[in-house]
Backbone and ligand atoms as CSV (ligand in chain L), in Angstrom:
chain,resi,resn,atom,element,x,y,z
A,1,MET,N,N,232.614,135.008,-1.550
A,1,MET,CA,C,231.798,135.140,-2.751
A,1,MET,C,C,231.982,133.937,-3.662
A,2,VAL,N,N,230.898,133.430,-4.148
A,2,VAL,CA,C,230.929,132.264,-5.029
A,2,VAL,C,C,231.182,132.744,-6.455
A,3,THR,N,N,232.078,132.051,-7.137
A,3,THR,CA,C,232.256,132.411,-8.547
A,3,THR,C,C,231.477,131.429,-9.411
A,4,LEU,N,N,230.723,131.986,-10.267
A,4,LEU,CA,C,229.879,131.187,-11.148
A,4,LEU,C,C,230.450,131.183,-12.549
A,5,PRO,N,N,230.228,130.085,-13.295
A,5,PRO,CA,C,230.615,130.118,-14.704
A,5,PRO,C,C,229.913,131.281,-15.395
A,6,LYS,N,N,230.542,131.813,-16.408
A,6,LYS,CA,C,230.024,133.012,-17.090
A,6,LYS,C,C,228.532,132.935,-17.436
A,7,GLU,N,N,228.134,131.828,-18.068
A,7,GLU,CA,C,226.742,131.781,-18.536
A,7,GLU,C,C,225.752,131.720,-17.357
A,8,LEU,N,N,226.198,131.056,-16.272
A,8,LEU,CA,C,225.348,130.995,-15.079
A,8,LEU,C,C,225.233,132.362,-14.431
A,9,GLU,N,N,226.334,133.061,-14.450
A,9,GLU,CA,C,226.377,134.389,-13.860
A,9,GLU,C,C,225.384,135.293,-14.587
A,10,TYR,N,N,225.380,135.149,-15.872
A,10,TYR,CA,C,224.483,135.940,-16.710
A,10,TYR,C,C,223.030,135.643,-16.349
A,11,GLU,N,N,222.754,134.351,-16.233
A,11,GLU,CA,C,221.399,133.952,-15.898
A,11,GLU,C,C,220.995,134.463,-14.512
A,12,PHE,N,N,221.951,134.353,-13.629
A,12,PHE,CA,C,221.722,134.823,-12.267
A,12,PHE,C,C,221.367,136.310,-12.257
A,13,LEU,N,N,222.124,137.071,-13.029
A,13,LEU,CA,C,221.890,138.508,-13.097
A,13,LEU,C,C,220.526,138.817,-13.706
A,14,LEU,N,N,220.177,138.040,-14.729
A,14,LEU,CA,C,218.885,138.237,-15.382
A,14,LEU,C,C,217.747,137.969,-14.406
A,15,ASN,N,N,217.876,136.888,-13.673
A,15,ASN,CA,C,216.865,136.538,-12.680
A,15,ASN,C,C,216.736,137.613,-11.614
A,16,ARG,N,N,217.881,138.111,-11.224
A,16,ARG,CA,C,217.929,139.147,-10.195
A,16,ARG,C,C,217.217,140.397,-10.713
A,17,LEU,N,N,217.507,140.738,-11.927
A,17,LEU,CA,C,216.912,141.907,-12.571
A,17,LEU,C,C,215.400,141.741,-12.658
A,18,TYR,N,N,215.012,140.546,-13.009
A,18,TYR,CA,C,213.600,140.218,-13.157
A,18,TYR,C,C,212.865,140.394,-11.833
A,19,GLU,N,N,213.556,139.957,-10.770
A,19,GLU,CA,C,212.960,140.085,-9.437
A,19,GLU,C,C,212.769,141.540,-9.054
A,20,LEU,N,N,213.638,142.383,-9.570
A,20,LEU,CA,C,213.587,143.796,-9.206
A,20,LEU,C,C,212.541,144.568,-10.012
A,21,LEU,N,N,212.070,143.960,-11.105
A,21,LEU,CA,C,211.075,144.640,-11.938
A,21,LEU,C,C,209.768,144.824,-11.182
A,22,PRO,N,N,209.121,145.952,-11.421
A,22,PRO,CA,C,207.801,146.089,-10.781
A,22,PRO,C,C,206.850,145.022,-11.312
A,23,GLU,N,N,205.922,144.604,-10.480
A,23,GLU,CA,C,204.965,143.549,-10.835
A,23,GLU,C,C,204.332,143.787,-12.200
A,24,GLN,N,N,203.991,145.033,-12.449
A,24,GLN,CA,C,203.302,145.408,-13.675
A,24,GLN,C,C,204.065,145.009,-14.935
A,25,ALA,N,N,205.380,145.227,-14.894
A,25,ALA,CA,C,206.195,144.941,-16.062
A,25,ALA,C,C,206.313,143.436,-16.305
A,26,LYS,N,N,206.269,142.677,-15.218
A,26,LYS,CA,C,206.391,141.226,-15.322
A,26,LYS,C,C,205.155,140.608,-15.954
A,27,ALA,N,N,204.000,140.989,-15.415
A,27,ALA,CA,C,202.768,140.380,-15.887
A,27,ALA,C,C,201.884,141.421,-16.567
A,28,PRO,N,N,201.969,141.510,-17.885
A,28,PRO,CA,C,201.102,142.465,-18.561
A,28,PRO,C,C,199.645,142.061,-18.331
A,29,ALA,N,N,198.790,143.059,-18.201
A,29,ALA,CA,C,197.376,142.796,-17.921
A,29,ALA,C,C,196.860,141.697,-18.842
A,30,ARG,N,N,196.369,140.642,-18.251
A,30,ARG,CA,C,195.861,139.524,-19.018
A,30,ARG,C,C,194.590,139.927,-19.734
A,31,PHE,N,N,194.452,139.449,-20.941
A,31,PHE,CA,C,193.258,139.797,-21.693
A,31,PHE,C,C,192.050,139.076,-21.118
A,32,GLU,N,N,191.016,139.850,-20.866
A,32,GLU,CA,C,189.798,139.254,-20.340
A,32,GLU,C,C,188.740,139.206,-21.425
A,33,MET,N,N,188.298,138.010,-21.725
A,33,MET,CA,C,187.260,137.833,-22.727
A,33,MET,C,C,185.973,138.488,-22.234
A,34,PRO,N,N,185.414,139.424,-23.008
A,34,PRO,CA,C,184.155,140.021,-22.562
A,34,PRO,C,C,183.048,138.976,-22.473
A,35,HIS,N,N,182.181,139.178,-21.519
A,35,HIS,CA,C,181.099,138.224,-21.304
A,35,HIS,C,C,179.774,138.874,-21.695
A,36,ALA,N,N,179.098,138.280,-22.663
A,36,ALA,CA,C,177.838,138.849,-23.142
A,36,ALA,C,C,176.712,138.574,-22.163
A,37,ILE,N,N,175.969,139.629,-21.847
A,37,ILE,CA,C,174.762,139.462,-21.020
A,37,ILE,C,C,173.578,139.408,-21.985
A,38,VAL,N,N,172.949,138.243,-22.033
A,38,VAL,CA,C,171.930,137.965,-23.045
A,38,VAL,C,C,170.557,137.751,-22.411
A,39,GLU,N,N,169.561,138.396,-22.991
A,39,GLU,CA,C,168.178,138.177,-22.539
A,39,GLU,C,C,167.308,137.921,-23.750
A,40,ILE,N,N,166.466,136.905,-23.639
A,40,ILE,CA,C,165.546,136.634,-24.734
A,40,ILE,C,C,164.194,137.246,-24.365
A,41,HIS,N,N,163.736,138.131,-25.224
A,41,HIS,CA,C,162.454,138.801,-25.018
A,41,HIS,C,C,161.532,138.390,-26.154
A,42,GLY,N,N,160.606,137.530,-25.883
A,42,GLY,CA,C,159.678,137.096,-26.927
A,42,GLY,C,C,160.426,136.474,-28.085
A,43,LYS,N,N,160.328,137.122,-29.250
A,43,LYS,CA,C,160.981,136.567,-30.442
A,43,LYS,C,C,162.281,137.277,-30.762
A,44,SER,N,N,162.794,138.048,-29.831
A,44,SER,CA,C,164.076,138.702,-30.093
A,44,SER,C,C,165.048,138.486,-28.945
A,45,THR,N,N,166.303,138.718,-29.268
A,45,THR,CA,C,167.383,138.502,-28.297
A,45,THR,C,C,168.088,139.820,-28.051
A,46,LEU,N,N,168.320,140.104,-26.797
A,46,LEU,CA,C,168.972,141.350,-26.421
A,46,LEU,C,C,170.373,141.057,-25.879
A,47,ILE,N,N,171.372,141.685,-26.508
A,47,ILE,CA,C,172.714,141.645,-25.914
A,47,ILE,C,C,172.800,142.934,-25.110
A,48,LYS,N,N,172.580,142.817,-23.823
A,48,LYS,CA,C,172.382,144.001,-22.987
A,48,LYS,C,C,173.620,144.871,-22.848
A,49,ASN,N,N,174.796,144.224,-22.831
A,49,ASN,CA,C,176.025,144.988,-22.576
A,49,ASN,C,C,176.878,145.136,-23.834
A,50,ALA,N,N,176.236,145.261,-24.994
A,50,ALA,CA,C,176.983,145.366,-26.257
A,50,ALA,C,C,177.950,146.563,-26.264
A,51,ALA,N,N,177.481,147.704,-25.770
A,51,ALA,CA,C,178.327,148.903,-25.767
A,51,ALA,C,C,179.559,148.685,-24.882
A,52,GLN,N,N,179.326,148.025,-23.765
A,52,GLN,CA,C,180.429,147.759,-22.831
A,52,GLN,C,C,181.443,146.795,-23.463
A,53,ILE,N,N,180.950,145.794,-24.171
A,53,ILE,CA,C,181.826,144.842,-24.857
A,53,ILE,C,C,182.693,145.597,-25.871
A,54,CYS,N,N,182.056,146.456,-26.650
A,54,CYS,CA,C,182.782,147.203,-27.679
A,54,CYS,C,C,183.792,148.164,-27.064
A,55,GLN,N,N,183.402,148.747,-25.938
A,55,GLN,CA,C,184.309,149.663,-25.252
A,55,GLN,C,C,185.539,148.901,-24.762
A,56,GLN,N,N,185.292,147.738,-24.205
A,56,GLN,CA,C,186.388,146.910,-23.693
A,56,GLN,C,C,187.320,146.486,-24.834
A,57,LEU,N,N,186.725,146.196,-25.988
A,57,LEU,CA,C,187.510,145.732,-27.137
A,57,LEU,C,C,188.032,146.884,-27.986
A,58,ARG,N,N,187.597,148.088,-27.659
A,58,ARG,CA,C,187.931,149.282,-28.437
A,58,ARG,C,C,187.546,149.095,-29.912
A,59,ARG,N,N,186.327,148.680,-30.103
A,59,ARG,CA,C,185.820,148.509,-31.458
A,59,ARG,C,C,184.518,149.263,-31.620
A,60,ASP,N,N,184.245,149.652,-32.860
A,60,ASP,CA,C,183.044,150.375,-33.176
A,60,ASP,C,C,181.825,149.449,-33.030
A,61,MET,N,N,180.792,149.953,-32.377
A,61,MET,CA,C,179.601,149.139,-32.133
A,61,MET,C,C,178.931,148.729,-33.454
A,62,ASN,N,N,178.971,149.594,-34.442
A,62,ASN,CA,C,178.366,149.260,-35.734
A,62,ASN,C,C,179.057,148.057,-36.379
A,63,HIS,N,N,180.361,148.008,-36.212
A,63,HIS,CA,C,181.134,146.905,-36.781
A,63,HIS,C,C,180.770,145.602,-36.081
A,64,PHE,N,N,180.693,145.645,-34.765
A,64,PHE,CA,C,180.319,144.482,-33.959
A,64,PHE,C,C,178.889,144.041,-34.291
A,65,PHE,N,N,178.015,145.020,-34.431
A,65,PHE,CA,C,176.615,144.745,-34.766
A,65,PHE,C,C,176.509,144.039,-36.127
A,66,LYS,N,N,177.271,144.555,-37.085
A,66,LYS,CA,C,177.262,143.982,-38.429
A,66,LYS,C,C,177.737,142.526,-38.393
A,67,PHE,N,N,178.791,142.292,-37.616
A,67,PHE,CA,C,179.327,140.944,-37.475
A,67,PHE,C,C,178.291,140.004,-36.869
A,68,MET,N,N,177.681,140.424,-35.782
A,68,MET,CA,C,176.724,139.572,-35.072
A,68,MET,C,C,175.535,139.206,-35.962
A,69,THR,N,N,174.980,140.199,-36.653
A,69,THR,CA,C,173.805,139.920,-37.488
A,69,THR,C,C,174.189,139.021,-38.665
A,70,LYS,N,N,175.369,139.279,-39.225
A,70,LYS,CA,C,175.800,138.465,-40.358
A,70,LYS,C,C,176.040,137.020,-39.927
A,71,GLU,N,N,176.746,136.870,-38.816
A,71,GLU,CA,C,177.095,135.530,-38.333
A,71,GLU,C,C,175.870,134.731,-37.899
A,72,LEU,N,N,174.909,135.420,-37.318
A,72,LEU,CA,C,173.721,134.729,-36.831
A,72,LEU,C,C,172.614,134.707,-37.883
A,73,GLY,N,N,172.908,135.293,-39.027
A,73,GLY,CA,C,171.974,135.248,-40.141
A,73,GLY,C,C,170.642,135.907,-39.827
A,74,THR,N,N,170.739,137.077,-39.186
A,74,THR,CA,C,169.508,137.759,-38.832
A,74,THR,C,C,169.653,139.269,-39.012
A,75,THR,N,N,168.636,140.001,-38.607
A,75,THR,CA,C,168.706,141.456,-38.611
A,75,THR,C,C,168.521,141.914,-37.173
A,76,GLY,N,N,168.553,143.200,-36.982
A,76,GLY,CA,C,168.383,143.702,-35.629
A,76,GLY,C,C,168.563,145.183,-35.590
A,77,ALA,N,N,168.837,145.702,-34.415
A,77,ALA,CA,C,169.019,147.142,-34.260
A,77,ALA,C,C,169.865,147.424,-33.033
A,78,ILE,N,N,170.574,148.544,-33.095
A,78,ILE,CA,C,171.295,149.000,-31.913
A,78,ILE,C,C,170.310,149.839,-31.113
A,79,GLU,N,N,170.110,149.478,-29.870
A,79,GLU,CA,C,169.172,150.205,-29.011
A,79,GLU,C,C,169.919,150.713,-27.796
A,80,GLY,N,N,170.378,151.931,-27.887
A,80,GLY,CA,C,171.167,152.505,-26.792
A,80,GLY,C,C,172.456,151.733,-26.625
A,81,SER,N,N,172.646,151.146,-25.454
A,81,SER,CA,C,173.890,150.413,-25.227
A,81,SER,C,C,173.706,148.918,-25.486
A,82,ALA,N,N,172.534,148.555,-26.000
A,82,ALA,CA,C,172.252,147.136,-26.267
A,82,ALA,C,C,172.091,146.876,-27.764
A,83,ILE,N,N,172.164,145.610,-28.108
A,83,ILE,CA,C,171.885,145.198,-29.481
A,83,ILE,C,C,170.698,144.248,-29.431
A,84,ARG,N,N,169.698,144.541,-30.278
A,84,ARG,CA,C,168.562,143.647,-30.360
A,84,ARG,C,C,168.664,142.840,-31.645
A,85,LEU,N,N,168.547,141.514,-31.510
A,85,LEU,CA,C,168.607,140.623,-32.668
A,85,LEU,C,C,167.246,139.994,-32.877
A,86,LYS,N,N,166.875,139.895,-34.128
A,86,LYS,CA,C,165.617,139.235,-34.438
A,86,LYS,C,C,165.835,137.730,-34.303
A,87,GLY,N,N,164.986,137.070,-33.545
A,87,GLY,CA,C,165.141,135.630,-33.328
A,87,GLY,C,C,165.657,135.339,-31.937
A,88,ARG,N,N,165.576,134.071,-31.573
A,88,ARG,CA,C,165.988,133.670,-30.226
A,88,ARG,C,C,167.359,132.987,-30.285
A,89,PHE,N,N,168.317,133.577,-29.615
A,89,PHE,CA,C,169.667,133.012,-29.567
A,89,PHE,C,C,170.079,132.875,-28.103
A,90,GLY,N,N,170.479,131.699,-27.744
A,90,GLY,CA,C,170.868,131.450,-26.352
A,90,GLY,C,C,172.184,132.124,-25.999
A,91,PRO,N,N,172.430,132.310,-24.700
A,91,PRO,CA,C,173.660,132.954,-24.230
A,91,PRO,C,C,174.925,132.271,-24.752
A,92,ALA,N,N,174.918,130.949,-24.838
A,92,ALA,CA,C,176.124,130.233,-25.283
A,92,ALA,C,C,176.423,130.540,-26.749
A,93,THR,N,N,175.368,130.609,-27.556
A,93,THR,CA,C,175.536,130.921,-28.983
A,93,THR,C,C,176.094,132.330,-29.150
A,94,VAL,N,N,175.529,133.268,-28.422
A,94,VAL,CA,C,175.979,134.658,-28.519
A,94,VAL,C,C,177.429,134.769,-28.038
A,95,GLN,N,N,177.722,134.114,-26.929
A,95,GLN,CA,C,179.074,134.164,-26.370
A,95,GLN,C,C,180.105,133.603,-27.360
A,96,ARG,N,N,179.735,132.503,-28.033
A,96,ARG,CA,C,180.639,131.917,-29.029
A,96,ARG,C,C,180.955,132.917,-30.134
A,97,LYS,N,N,179.944,133.677,-30.520
A,97,LYS,CA,C,180.137,134.678,-31.577
A,97,LYS,C,C,181.002,135.833,-31.093
A,98,VAL,N,N,180.817,136.202,-29.836
A,98,VAL,CA,C,181.661,137.259,-29.265
A,98,VAL,C,C,183.118,136.806,-29.298
A,99,GLU,N,N,183.337,135.551,-28.921
A,99,GLU,CA,C,184.702,135.026,-28.904
A,99,GLU,C,C,185.287,134.942,-30.309
A,100,GLN,N,N,184.431,134.596,-31.254
A,100,GLN,CA,C,184.868,134.550,-32.650
A,100,GLN,C,C,185.239,135.957,-33.148
A,101,TYR,N,N,184.469,136.937,-32.715
A,101,TYR,CA,C,184.743,138.328,-33.081
A,101,TYR,C,C,186.107,138.755,-32.540
A,102,VAL,N,N,186.339,138.418,-31.277
A,102,VAL,CA,C,187.605,138.771,-30.634
A,102,VAL,C,C,188.777,138.128,-31.381
A,103,LYS,N,N,188.624,136.842,-31.699
A,103,LYS,CA,C,189.693,136.117,-32.391
A,103,LYS,C,C,189.960,136.695,-33.777
A,104,THR,N,N,188.908,137.096,-34.455
A,104,THR,CA,C,189.032,137.571,-35.824
A,104,THR,C,C,189.436,139.038,-35.918
A,105,PHE,N,N,188.887,139.871,-35.024
A,105,PHE,CA,C,189.047,141.310,-35.205
A,105,PHE,C,C,189.774,142.031,-34.084
A,106,VAL,N,N,190.200,141.309,-33.059
A,106,VAL,CA,C,190.862,142.001,-31.948
A,106,VAL,C,C,192.262,141.441,-31.663
A,107,LEU,N,N,192.369,140.134,-31.523
A,107,LEU,CA,C,193.669,139.563,-31.161
A,107,LEU,C,C,194.615,139.539,-32.357
A,108,CYS,N,N,195.859,139.949,-32.105
A,108,CYS,CA,C,196.866,139.930,-33.167
A,108,CYS,C,C,197.220,138.468,-33.493
A,109,PRO,N,N,197.102,138.062,-34.767
A,109,PRO,CA,C,197.397,136.662,-35.097
A,109,PRO,C,C,198.882,136.321,-34.984
A,110,VAL,N,N,199.720,137.358,-34.896
A,110,VAL,CA,C,201.163,137.112,-34.808
A,110,VAL,C,C,201.604,136.923,-33.354
A,111,CYS,N,N,201.221,137.848,-32.479
A,111,CYS,CA,C,201.691,137.754,-31.087
A,111,CYS,C,C,200.573,137.424,-30.096
A,112,GLY,N,N,199.330,137.485,-30.546
A,112,GLY,CA,C,198.222,137.106,-29.670
A,112,GLY,C,C,197.753,138.189,-28.717
A,113,LYS,N,N,198.353,139.378,-28.802
A,113,LYS,CA,C,197.964,140.451,-27.885
A,113,LYS,C,C,196.695,141.159,-28.386
A,114,PRO,N,N,195.937,141.699,-27.437
A,114,PRO,CA,C,194.684,142.365,-27.829
A,114,PRO,C,C,194.852,143.851,-28.158
A,115,ASP,N,N,196.069,144.353,-28.076
A,115,ASP,CA,C,196.287,145.789,-28.310
A,115,ASP,C,C,196.399,146.071,-29.801
A,116,THR,N,N,195.250,146.139,-30.445
A,116,THR,CA,C,195.237,146.328,-31.895
A,116,THR,C,C,194.209,147.376,-32.289
A,117,HIS,N,N,194.343,147.878,-33.499
A,117,HIS,CA,C,193.302,148.743,-34.051
A,117,HIS,C,C,193.247,148.558,-35.561
A,118,PHE,N,N,192.186,149.072,-36.162
A,118,PHE,CA,C,192.024,148.944,-37.615
A,118,PHE,C,C,192.770,150.063,-38.331
A,119,ILE,N,N,193.357,149.722,-39.446
A,119,ILE,CA,C,193.920,150.754,-40.315
A,119,ILE,C,C,193.443,150.465,-41.739
A,120,GLU,N,N,193.522,151.488,-42.586
A,120,GLU,CA,C,193.151,151.307,-43.990
A,120,GLU,C,C,194.430,151.287,-44.807
A,121,MET,N,N,194.564,150.262,-45.634
A,121,MET,CA,C,195.719,150.219,-46.537
A,121,MET,C,C,195.197,150.021,-47.940
A,122,ARG,N,N,195.406,151.008,-48.774
A,122,ARG,CA,C,194.886,150.986,-50.146
A,122,ARG,C,C,193.398,150.616,-50.154
A,123,GLY,N,N,192.687,151.229,-49.247
A,123,GLY,CA,C,191.242,151.024,-49.191
A,123,GLY,C,C,190.805,149.717,-48.552
A,124,VAL,N,N,191.787,148.934,-48.064
A,124,VAL,CA,C,191.438,147.660,-47.428
A,124,VAL,C,C,191.672,147.783,-45.923
A,125,ARG,N,N,190.712,147.318,-45.155
A,125,ARG,CA,C,190.825,147.385,-43.701
A,125,ARG,C,C,191.725,146.255,-43.195
A,126,MET,N,N,192.691,146.637,-42.380
A,126,MET,CA,C,193.633,145.665,-41.830
A,126,MET,C,C,193.714,145.846,-40.310
A,127,LEU,N,N,194.270,144.824,-39.670
A,127,LEU,CA,C,194.440,144.862,-38.221
A,127,LEU,C,C,195.899,145.202,-37.911
A,128,LYS,N,N,196.087,146.303,-37.171
A,128,LYS,CA,C,197.445,146.719,-36.828
A,128,LYS,C,C,197.676,146.468,-35.343
A,129,CYS,N,N,198.767,145.763,-35.054
A,129,CYS,CA,C,199.083,145.436,-33.667
A,129,CYS,C,C,199.979,146.515,-33.067
A,130,GLU,N,N,199.566,147.015,-31.902
A,130,GLU,CA,C,200.354,148.052,-31.225
A,130,GLU,C,C,201.496,147.427,-30.434
A,131,ALA,N,N,201.412,146.130,-30.189
A,131,ALA,CA,C,202.452,145.462,-29.395
A,131,ALA,C,C,203.626,145.028,-30.260
A,132,CYS,N,N,203.355,144.352,-31.388
A,132,CYS,CA,C,204.463,143.833,-32.207
A,132,CYS,C,C,204.566,144.517,-33.562
A,133,GLY,N,N,203.601,145.358,-33.897
A,133,GLY,CA,C,203.686,146.112,-35.146
A,133,GLY,C,C,203.154,145.390,-36.367
A,134,ALA,N,N,202.764,144.133,-36.213
A,134,ALA,CA,C,202.289,143.359,-37.357
A,134,ALA,C,C,201.004,143.950,-37.935
A,135,VAL,N,N,200.885,143.871,-39.252
A,135,VAL,CA,C,199.662,144.276,-39.926
A,135,VAL,C,C,199.088,143.028,-40.551
A,136,SER,N,N,197.847,142.675,-40.190
A,136,SER,CA,C,197.263,141.423,-40.654
A,136,SER,C,C,195.942,141.682,-41.363
A,137,PRO,N,N,195.656,140.848,-42.365
A,137,PRO,CA,C,194.375,141.000,-43.053
A,137,PRO,C,C,193.210,140.526,-42.172
A,138,ILE,N,N,192.085,141.164,-42.335
A,138,ILE,CA,C,190.868,140.748,-41.622
A,138,ILE,C,C,189.750,140.620,-42.650
A,139,PRO,N,N,188.771,139.771,-42.389
A,139,PRO,CA,C,187.687,139.643,-43.359
A,139,PRO,C,C,186.843,140.904,-43.458
A,140,GLU,N,N,186.311,141.148,-44.631
A,140,GLU,CA,C,185.350,142.238,-44.809
A,140,GLU,C,C,184.006,141.772,-44.292
A,141,LEU,N,N,183.264,142.687,-43.724
A,141,LEU,CA,C,181.919,142.315,-43.268
A,141,LEU,C,C,180.891,142.749,-44.294
L,1,ZN,ZN,ZN,201.132,141.536,-32.434
């Protein structure tokens, strides 16, 4: 048996332990940026999978809708599982806004994890992280 210096032994044990961990514990599910499916119909733009995006992000569709219309400076309507926006917006523009939404209202600014939800603190909406516990301010829409 080889004798290792104490600190090396410790590292060795840690590595060994790490190897024994189930795959799941090693690599937490990577966050997948939702991909907007966009169709331009005449003078309006349809985000076809809006409900699916919100489901994936665990966010209220009304909140997402409000963000999109405000950011794109337009109006629109929720139509079933889709969002219709007045005006023509290309897929890249819509996708950029989706990513901005995720960065602002989903990812924890402290640890970067997507496991968050909204809480109310003294009437102000905040972002609470389920992974690290941080509570962060978010803009009002
Ligand atoms: Zn966090």
